[in-house]
N, C-alpha and C positions, 0 to 999 in steps of 0.2 A: 504494500500500500504506500503510495506517495502522498505526501502532505505538504502544503505550503507553510511558510512561516506564519502567515496570518491565521490559517486554520489551526495550527498547533497552538498558537497563543490563545485562540478562542476556546479550544478544548480545555486548556489549563484554567482559563477564566471560569468556564462553566463548572468544571470539577471542583475548584476551590469554593465557588459559590454554593454548590450542592452540598459540600461537606462542611460548610460554614467554617472554613479554615482562614478566616480573615485575621491576619496578624500585621503588625507594623513593619515597615520596610527595613528597619534595622535588624529585626529578628530574621527576616528573609535573608538579608545580607550575611548575617552570622552563620546561618545554615549553609549558605552558598560557599562561604570560606571553608567550612568543615568538609563539604563535598569536594572542593578543589583539593584539599589535603588527601582525600581518599583517591582522587585521580592520580596524584603524585605517588601514592603508595602502590597503586596497580601498575603504574609505569615502571617503578623499580622492580616489582614482582614479575613483570612481563606476562601478565595474565590478561589476554585480550578479551575474554568473556566478561570478567569483572570490570575491566576498563570500560567496555561499552556501557555497562550498567551505570557506572559512576559518571561517565560523560552525559548519559541521559538524565541522571539526577541533576547535574549542573544545568543542563538545558531547561529542564522543568522549572528550576528555581529562577533562572534568568527570565523565563516567560512570566513566572509569578511576580517577580520584582517589577518587571516592565508593566504588567497589568496594574499593580499597586500604584505606580507612578503615571499611569495612563499614557504610555509610550508605545507606539506601533513599532515593533522590531523590524517588521518588513520594510517600512518606510525609512527607519533609521539605518538599516543595513544598506538599502539601495543608495541612499545619500552618501554614506561613509565609503562605500565601495567605489563610487565615482571619484571621490576625493583621493582615495588610495591609488586608483588607476592613473590619475593626473600626476600624482606625486612620484610614482615609480615608472614613468614612461620609459 
């Protein structure tokens, strides 16, 4: 199944709303930092299966934080990617 950034962000928004998981952005950020640490651990362990899971956790939390701050990651990424392309011609 393929999914757009927009659709994934919307799925996370709906899931969080349905579970009533509303927390403040600093808590989401703290959880994100923990998950990034777990990504580092799996990189050291060279366990691709666990690494995929940890990267997905990071992505989920990035969507969650973006939703909390009302930021469209799809639009933000498109804009930033254009800037990166210009910078590294």
